[in-house]
PAKOLRO-245068 format. One record per residue: residue in one letter; x, y, z of N, C-alpha, C in turn. Coordinates in steps of 0.1 Angstrom, whole numbers, plus 5000, padded with zeros to 4 digits. Example, Ala and Ser with C-alpha at 12.3 -4.5 7.8 and 13.67 -1.06 7.14 Angstrom:
BEGIN
A513249435078512349555078513249675078/S512849785071513749895071512950005079/
! end
This chain:
BEGIN
M699442086599699542196589700442306596/T701642326590702442436595702042566590/T702042666598701642806594702842896591/T704042846593705142936591705342986577/K704842906567705042936553703943026548/F702943046556701743116551701843266555/K701243346547701143496549700043526559/P700043646565699143676576697643646573/G697243686561695843666557695443516558/T696343426553696043286554696043236568/I696943286576697043246591695743286598/C695243416595694043456601692843356599/V692843306587691743216583691943066587/Q693243026585693442876586694142826599/A694842916606695742866617694842836629/G695442756638694842726651694142596652/W693042586645692242466645692542376633/K692942246636693342156625692442026627/P691242026621690341916622690841786616/K690641676623690941546618689741486610/K689841376605688741316597687441306606/G686441356600685141356607684841456618/E685841546620685741646630685141776624/P684641866632684041986627685042076619/R684642126608685542216601685742346608/I684742396615684842516622685242486637/L686042576643686542556656685342536666/P685242426673684142396682684342476695/I683242496702683242556715683242436726/Y684442416732684542316742684042376755/Q682742386757682142456768682042356780/S683242316785683242216796684342266806/T684042256819685042286829686142176830/T685742056827686641946831686641836819/F687641746820687941656810688241516816/K687741406810687741276815689041206811/Y689541116821690641026818690340896824/D691140796819690740656822691240606835/N692340666840692840616853693540736860/S693840706873694340816882695740856877/E696540766872697940796868697940896857/Q697040876848696940976837696741116842/M695841126851695541256857696741316865/A697341226872698541266880699641326872/R699941256860700941306852700641446846/L699341476844699041606839699241706850/F698941676862699141776873700541796876/D701441696873702841716874703541776862/L702741816852703341876840704241786832/K704041656834704841556827704241516814/E703041546812702341516799701441636796/E701141656783700241766779698841706778/G697941786781696541746780695641846787/Y694341816787693341906793692741836805/F692641906816691941846828691041946835/Y691342076833690442176839690542306831/S689442366828689542486818690142606824/R690342616838691042726843692442736839/L693042626836694442616831694442616815/Q693742526809693742516795692442456790/N692142506778690842456772691142446757/P690642346750690942326735690542446727/T689442506729688942626721689942746724/N690242766736691142876740692542856734/D693042736735694342706730694442716714/S693442676707693442696693693542836689/V692842926696692843066692694243126696/A694743086708696043126712697143096702/S696942976697697942926687697843016674/K696643056670696543136658697243276661/I697043336673697643466676699143446676/A699643336682701143316682701643316668/A700943246659701443236645701443366639/L700443446641700343586635701543666640/E701843656653702943736658704343676655/G704343556651705643486649706243436662/G705443406672705943366685705843216685/I706443156696706443016698705242966706/G704543056713703443006721702743126727/A701443106731700643216736699643166746/M699143256754698143226764697043336763/L695743296763694643386763694343416778/T693843546780693443586793692043646792/S691443676803690043726803689943876798/S691043946798691044086793692444126790/G692544246783693844296781694544336793/Q693844386803694444426816695044306823/A694344186822694944066828696144026821/A696144046807697344006800698544086804/N698444216805699544306809699944266824/F699044246832699344206846700144076846/Y699643976840700343846839701743856833/A701843936822703143946815704243996824/V703844096833704844146842705044066854/F703844016860703943946873704543806871/N704643756859705243626856706743636859/I707343756858708843766861709143866872/C708143926878708344026889707643976901/E708343996913707743966926708044076935/A707544076947707744176957709244216958/G709544346958710944386958711544416945/D710844376934711344396921710844526915/H711444566903711244686897711144666881/F710344746874710444746860710244896855/V710544906842710445046836709445046825/C708645156824707545156814707545296807/A707245296794706945426787705745486794/S705845616796704745686803703545696794/A703745706781702545716772701945586770/V701045536779700345416778698945436782/Y698045336779696645346783696545366798/G695545456801695245496815695145376825/G694445276821694245156829695545086832/T696445076822697745016823698545106833/F698545236831699245326840698845306854/N697545296857697145276870697445146876/L697345036867697744906871699244906876/F700044966868701544966871701945056882/S701245176883701645276893701045256907/V699845196907699145186920698945036924/T698344956916698044826920699244736922/L700244736913701444656914702244706926/K702144836929702944886940702444826953/K701144796954700544726966701144586967/L701544526956702144396957703644396959/G704244526960705644536963706444546950/I705844566939706544586926706544726922/D707644786920707744926917707944956902/C707345056897707545086882707945236881/T708945256872709445386869708945426855/F708245536853707745576840708745676834/I708945656821709945736814709345786801/D709945896796709545946782710145856772/A709345786764709845696754710745766744/D710645896742711445966732712746016738/A712945986751714246026757715445946751/S716645996754717745926748718045796756/D718845716750719345586756719845616770/E720745716770721445756783720445786794/E719445866790718445906800717645786806/I717245696797716545586801717345486808/D718645476805719545386812719645416827/K719545546830719745596843718645546853/V717445506848716445466857716445316860/F717345236853717445096856718145076869/R717744966876718244936889718744786888/P719544746898719844606899718744506900/N717544556905716344466906715344496895/T715744566884714844586873714744456865/K713444426861713144296855712644306841/A712144426837711544436823711444576819/L711344596806711044726800709744706792/F708744806793707444786788707044916780/G706344886768705845006760704744956751/E703945056746702945026736703345056722/T703144976712703544996698702945136694/L701645156696700945276694700345316707/S700645426713700145466726698645496725/N697945456736696545486737696345596748/P695845716745695245756732696145856724/G697345876728698145986722698645956708/M698745826705699145776692700645806689/A701445796700702945796699703345656694/V704345656685704945536680706145496688/L706245376693707345326701708545296692/D709745336695710945296688711345156693/I710845056687710944916693712444876693/E713144906682714544866682715344936693/K715045056695715745136706715445076719/F714145046722713744986735714344846736/A714344776726714944636727716444646730/R717144736724718544756726718844796741/I718044886746718144926760717844806769/A716744746767716344626776717444526776/H717944486764718844376764720244416769/R720544546768721844586774721744576790/H720544576795720444556810720044416813/G719944326804719644186806718244156810/V717344236805715844216807715144206794/P713944146794713144146782712344266779/L712044296767711144396763709744346761/I708844396768707444356766706644476759/V706044436748705344536740703844506738/D703044606742701544586739701244636725/N700844536717700644556702699244566699/T698344606708696944606706696544686694/F696944816693696444906682696944866669/A698244836668698844806654698344666649/T698244566659697944426656699144366647/P699244236647700344176639700144196624/I698944246620698844276606699644396602/N699744496610700544616607701944616613/C702144546624703444546631703744416638/R704944366636705344246644706544276652/P706344316665707444356673708544266675/F708344126674709344036675710444056665/E710044096653711044116642711944236645/W711644316655712444436658713044426672/G713044296678713744276690712944256703/A711644276702710744256714710844106718/D710544086730710643946736709243896739/I708343976744707043936748706044036742/V704943996737703944086731702644056739/T701844166742700544146748699544216739/H698244176741697144226733695944246742/S695144346740693744346744693044296731/T692644166731692044116719690544176718/T690144246728688844306728688744406717/K689844456712689944566702689844506688/Y690844536680690744506665690644356663/M691344276672691344126669689944076670/D689144116680687744076680686944156669/G687144286669686644366659685144406659/H684444336668682944356668682444406681/A683344426691682944466704681944366711/S682244236708681444126713682044056725/A683344056726683943976737685244036742/V685244056755686444106762687543996763/G688744026761689843926761691243986760/G692143906763693543946762694443826757/A695743856754696643756750698043796754/I698843696757700343706759701043616749/V701943666741702743586732704143596735/D704843476735706243466738707043446725/S708043526723708843506711709743386712/G710143346724711043236726712543276725/H712743406723714143456720714943496733/F714243536743715043576755715643456762/D716843466766717643356772717543376787/W716543316794716343336808717543276816/D718043166812719143106819720443186819/A720543276808721743356808721643466818/H720543486824720343586835719543516846/A720043406850719343316859719043386872/D720043456878719843526891718743626890/Q718443686878717443786877716043726877/F715943606872714643546870714443406877/P714543406890714543286898713243206896/G712143276893710843206891710843116879/L711743146870711843056858713042966858/T714042996866715342926865715642846878/R714842856888714942786900713742696903/P713842586911712742496913711542566918/D710342526913709042576917708542466927/E708442496940708042396950706542366948/S705842446941704342416939704242306928/Y705342276922705242166912706442066915/H706542036928707541936932708941966927/G709342096928710742126924711042136910/L710042146901710242156887710842286883/T711842296874712442416870711942446855/Y711342556853710642576840711642576828/T712742646830713742656818714342516815/R714542436825715042306823714042216817/A712842226822711742126817711142166804/F711142296801710342346789711142426780/G712442456782713242526773712642666769/K712542686756712042816751710642846755/M709842736759708442756763708342786778/A709442806785709442826799708542936804/Y708643056798707843176802706343146800/I705943106789704443096786703942976794/T704742866797704342756805704042796819/K705042876824704842926838703643006840/A703443096830702243186830700943106831/T700942996823699742916822699542826835/S700642756838700542646848700542706862/Q701242826864701342876878700342996880/L700443106871699643216874698143196871/M697943126859696543106856695943006866/R696742906871696242816881695842886894/D696642986898696343056910695443176909/L695443246898694643366897693443356888/G693543266878692343226871691643326862/S692343416856691743516847691643456833/I690843356832690643286819689543346811/P689643336797688443366789687543246788/S686243276787685343166784685543106770/P685342976768685542926755684542996745/Q683443036749682443106741683143236736/N683743316745684443436740685543406731/S686343306733687443266724686843236710/F685743166710685043136697684743266690/Y684143366697683843496690685143556685/L686243556694687443616690688043546677/N687843416676688343346664687643396651/I686343426653685543476641686143606637/G686443696647686943826644688343816637/L689143726642690543706637690443666622/E689443596618689343546604689243666594/T688843786598688743896589689644016593/L690543986603691444096607692244156596/H692744066587693644116576692844196566/L691544186566690644256557690244396563/R690044386576689544506583690544616585/M691744576589692844666593693144766581/P693244716569693544816558692444916556/R691144876558690044966557690045066569/H690345026581690445116592691545226589/C692645176584693745276581693445366570/E692745316559692345396548691345506552/N690345466560689445566565690045666574/A690845616583691545706593692445806586/Q693145766576693945856568693145976562/K691945936556691046036551690546136561/V690146076573689646166583690746256589/A691946196591693046276597693446396588/E693446366575693746476565692646576565/W691446536566690346626567690346716579/L690646656591690746726603691946826603/K693046786597694246866597694047006591/V693147016581692947146574691647206578/H690947156588689647216592689947336601/P689347446598689647566606689247566621/S688447466625688047456639688847356647/V689847296640690647196646691947256651/K692347236663693547296669694847206664/W694747076666695846996662695346846660/V696146766653695846626650697046546652/H696946436659698046336660697546206653/Y698246176642698046056635699246026627/P699945906630701245886624701245866609/G700045856603700045846589700145986582/L700146096590700246226584701746256583/K702246306572703646336570704146436579/E703346526584703746626594703846576608/D703346456610703246406624704646376629/K704846396642706146376649706646236647/Y705746136646706045996646705945936632/Y705846016622705645966608706745876604/Q707945916606709145836602709245696609/L708945696622708945576630707845486625/A706645546622705545466617705845406603/Q706545476595706945426582707945306583/K708745316594709745206596709045076602/Y708245096612707644976619706344936613/M705545016607704244976601703945056588/P704745016578704645086565703345066558/Q702544966562701244936556700145016562/G700445086573699445166581699545136595/S699045226604699145206618697845146624/C696745226625695445176629694445286626/G693245266632692145366629691945466639/V692845476649692645576660693345706658/I692645816660693245946658693046026671/A694046106675693846196686693846336680/F692846416684692846556679692146646690/A692246776687691546876696690946986688/L689847026693689147146687689647276693/K689547376686689847506691688847546701/G689247586713688247606724688747546737/N687847496745688147436758687547296759/R687747236771687247106774685747096771/E684947206775683547196773683147196758/D683947256750683647246735683847106730/A684847036735685046896732683846806736/I683246836747682146756752680846796743/K680646916740679546956732679646896718/F680846896713681046826700680646686700/M681146606710680746466710679346446712/D678646526720677246516723676446536710/A677046616701676246656688676446546678/L677346446679677446346669676246256668/Q675946206657674746136654675045986651/M675745956641676145816638677245766647/I678245856649679345816658678945826672/C679245716679678745696693679845726703/I679445776715680345796726680345666734/V681545596734681645466741682945456747/T683045376758684345346764685245266755/H684645196746685445106737686245186727/V687145116720687845166709688245056700/A688545086687689144986678688244876674/D686944906671686144796665685544856652/A684644776646684144806632683344946632/R682844986643682045106643682845226648/T682645346641683345466645682845506659/C683745546668683345586681684245696686/V683845756697684645876702684645876717/L685645936723685845946737686646066741/H686446116753687246226758688046166770/P689246126767690046046777690146116791/A690346246791690546316804689346306812/S688146296806686846286813686446136816/H687046046808686545906808687645806812/T688345756802689245646805690445686814/H690845816814692045856821691645946833/R690345946837689946046847690446016861/Q691045896863691645856875693045916877/L693545976866694946036866694846176870/S695946226877696046366880696446446868/D696446576869696846656857698246626854/E699146606864700546576861700646446854/Q699946346859699946216853699446216839/L698346296836697846316823698946366814/G699646456818700746516810701846406807/E702146326817703146226815702646116805/A701346096805700745996796700446046782/G700846176780700546236767699046266764/V698346286775696846306773696546456777/A696346536767695946676769694546686774/P694146786782692746796787691746806775/D692246856764691246876752691346766742/L692146666745692346556735691046476733/I690646456721689546366717690046246710/R689646126715690146006708689045956699/L689345966686688345916676688845786670/S688045686671688345556666687545536653/V688245546642687545536629687245396625/G686045366622685545236618685645206604/I684945106599684945056585683745096577/E682945196582681845246575682345326562/D681445376555681845466543682445586549/A683645626544684345736549683645866548/E682845886537682046006535681046026546/D680445916551679445926561680045966574/I681245916577682045956589682346106589/L682846146577683146286576681946376577/A680846336572679646416573679146436587/D679246326595678846336609679846426617/L681046416614682046506621681746646618/S681546676605681346806600680046876607/Q678946806607677746856613677946886628/A678646796635678846816649679746936652/I680746956644681647066646680847196643/N680047196633679347316629678247346639/S677747246646676647276656677147346668/I678447346671678947416683679547556679/R679547586667680147716662679147826660/
! end
């Protein structure tokens, strides 16, 4: 069954698992570490990447691969790989083409964990990252590229500031320098934005968020568009275009063509680093994906109502939500995600950081949790929680004001969400 002719809603429900006669209609959980073969030669050919098949779940598992295939179809990519978390996905996406001595460029307005991964942890591996203002001009961004730059990275919708990435602009800059554009599409999801259609080359996800939708399973994904020509920039990407001695001199672009990037990520990085999701978690993720196309419009509808309510509330200092016509990123949001962005709103109350904390503590239905982007409305103060490892200067670079409150609007009744917000604000006045 080909999924290219189907619309996203049908892909959410039908793609990935294709049962044969007598097989389960619902995707099974292949809860096995290993798989049997009849003779040694069959196993040897698998280890040499000369045949496709399953032999150890650290590299591939049928449940995981079925869900990865569904996500690839949703994004319009040629292949995907699941990881144990969104952090692992972003790490693998960059590390697959960068090594010690290399450099890449990233929009500064990204999730705090990603900022720390790129600025601190990758630096320990000898990989340098330069953070730039995504709203800067082409010329300003061009200046930070170096001969050893290997990628440009950004988030479709920044977490938590809700800045909208100009994907076409970033793709233009990346390709002018002969490197791929990697886009984290977690918040928008492929229901609301498909970065490949605007020039992105690699897409990552924290599937823990809207894709799972129920806060039941941590996970991540990397999707390859198949568009970037690695051989055209062979000297820049030796890991893909030169022999891999750990696979008897196999060259990924020669052996796998457009699937070179995702094959290397699976067969080399996952083999060595092992950040796999359990088949059980992938099964949960698939259940979430089946309703993604139904949940995202409700998230956006509710968030729009809440953002408009906050905008005119006398106790609210400011609101960032790209669905508001007054928002700085409204026009970009209309271009890249005309059906809606997501359910996350950034706002601040009049007062100080302590007022933000008191407000959150006064909420009754809405919970304070580290998580974001699932069915339940939740709230967080990033400067005190997810981004607390950043300095004040880094907070500013990441677009995180000390008084910023991240509100993730769920799919409950909007009136109940507004009532809880109202009583909490009134309780601190």
